[in-house]
N, C-alpha and C positions, 0 to 999 in steps of 0.2 A: 688063409691066403690060397687062392686058386691059381693054377698055372695058366698063363696067357697062351691061348692056342696059337700055333705058328702062323696061321693065316692072318689072324688079327694083329699079332705082333709085327708081321711083315708089312701090313697096311700102315700101321702106326709108324714104323721105322721109315717107310717111304715118304710119309707126310712130313716127318721130322727132317729128313734129308732135304726135301724140297724147301721147307721153311728156313732151315739153317743156311742153305745155299743163298736164298733170297736175302736173308738177314746179314750175311757176311760173318757168320758165327765165329769163324776161326780168327778173324781180325778184330773182333769187338773187344772192348774192355770188360772188366768184371761187372760194372754197373749195367752196361747194355746187355750182357749175357744173363744177368739176374732178371732183368725185365723180360728178356726173351723166354726164360724159364717160366716166369709167371704167366706169359701168354700161352705157353704149351700146356701148363697145368689147367688153365681156364678154358682151353679149347675143348669143346665137347667130343671131338673125334680123337683126341689124344688123352688128355687128363681125364675127361669124362668117361671114356671107354675103359681106361686102366682102373678107375675107381671101382668098377664092377668086379675086379679080380684081386684087389689088395686094399688094405687100409689106406686112407687118404695120406697119412704121413709117410707111407712107403712109396707112393707114386713119384714124388720128387726124386728120391734116391734111385728108383728104377730108371727113370728117364735119364738122369745124369750119368749114372754108372754103367748102365747097360746100353743105352741108345746114343747119347751124345758122345761118350767115349769111343764107341764103335765108329760113329760118324767121323770123328777127328782122325782116328787111325786109318780109316778107309781113304779119306781125302788126302792125307799126308803120306800114305804109303807108296813106296816105289819098290816093286818086286824085283828080284834078281833077273827074272826073264825080261821085264820091261827095261831094266838098266842095260842089259846086253843089247837089246834092240836099239835103244837110243844111242849107245856107243857105236854100234855098227852103222847107224844112219849118219852120225856125225863124222866118222872116219871113212865112210863109204867103202867098208869092207867087213867081212865076217870077223866077229870078236868072240873069243871063247874064254871061259872061266878057268883059271889056273889054281887059285887058292882064295879062301875067305877066312879072315881072322879078325876078331874084335871090330866087326862092322866095316872092315876094309876088304875090298876085293882086288885081287891081282888078275888082270886079264891079258890075253895075248891076241894080237891082231894077225891076220893072214900074212901081212907084209913083214911081220917079225918084230914089231916093237911092243913093249909092255904098256899097260895102263894101270896105274894104281889109283883106285877110286873109292870114295865113300860118299854116303848120303848124309846131309845135314840140313838144318833149317837156317834161315837168314839170320836169326838172332843167335844161333850157336855155331856159326861157321868156324870160329876159332877152335872149337872142340873137334870139328871134322878135320881141320888142318893138322892139329896135333896128332890125331889118329893116323893120318897118312904118313906123317914124318916118323912117328914111332914105328909104324909097320916097316917102312923102308929101312930104318936103322936096325931092325931085328931080323928081317928075312934074309935067307940065303938063296931064295928062289929067283931073284933078279940077277941075271948075268950082267955084270957091270960094263961089259963091252957093248951091250945093246942099248939102244935108245929107250927111254921110258918117259911117259907123261903122267903128271899128277893132276887129278881132276876131283873137284868137289861138286857133287850134284846137290843143288839147293832144292828141296822139296817144299813147294809153297801150298800144296793142296788146292791149287787152282786160284788162290787168292794172290793178286798182284803185290809185288814188293813196293815199298814207298817209292814215289817218283824219283828217278835218278839214282837210286841206291844200287840197283843192279849193275849199272855201268861203273859206279865208284868201286863196288866190290870186285868186279872183274879186273879193273885197272890196278887196284891195290894188290890183288893176289898174283897178277901177272908179273909183278915186280919180284916175286920169289918163285916164279916158274910154275905156278899152279893155275890151271884152267878152271872155269866155272861154267856149269850148265844149270839153267833154271828150269825146273819142271813144275 
């Protein structure tokens, strides 16, 4: 098995990203994604090119583990820097990081209130809520005399949530004092 040169790998990766975006890969079911994988394998610019560098049975694993997993992580990721920028935009003031623990960040605004925030997915919002509540229960960093907001950032990877579900989720979580931002 030969190493795929970086230039060729990047070309293939770009093509896969483009096709996966067009296909809606992140929202497809297993059957649709299996068909998509078949099309990638039979595509001369993707599977055909990779055949020159590795045995045919390794190409599928390489595309799935190396390229499609990276695609999913890239499309779903929200960096800490991006998170702070979004919070600053929403609250229209500078926001700084105070602490991060177990995927939960404690931020402070220029006007003096805290924001306890974590990133989750639409299907796992309950886990994000649990993380926020456990963080609040454990931390001694929040001055109880100061206002603080709880926010779950739903990372969709650019794929829209099912129609109407965003508003339902926002309404439901507002009942327990938790805001929702969808990215």
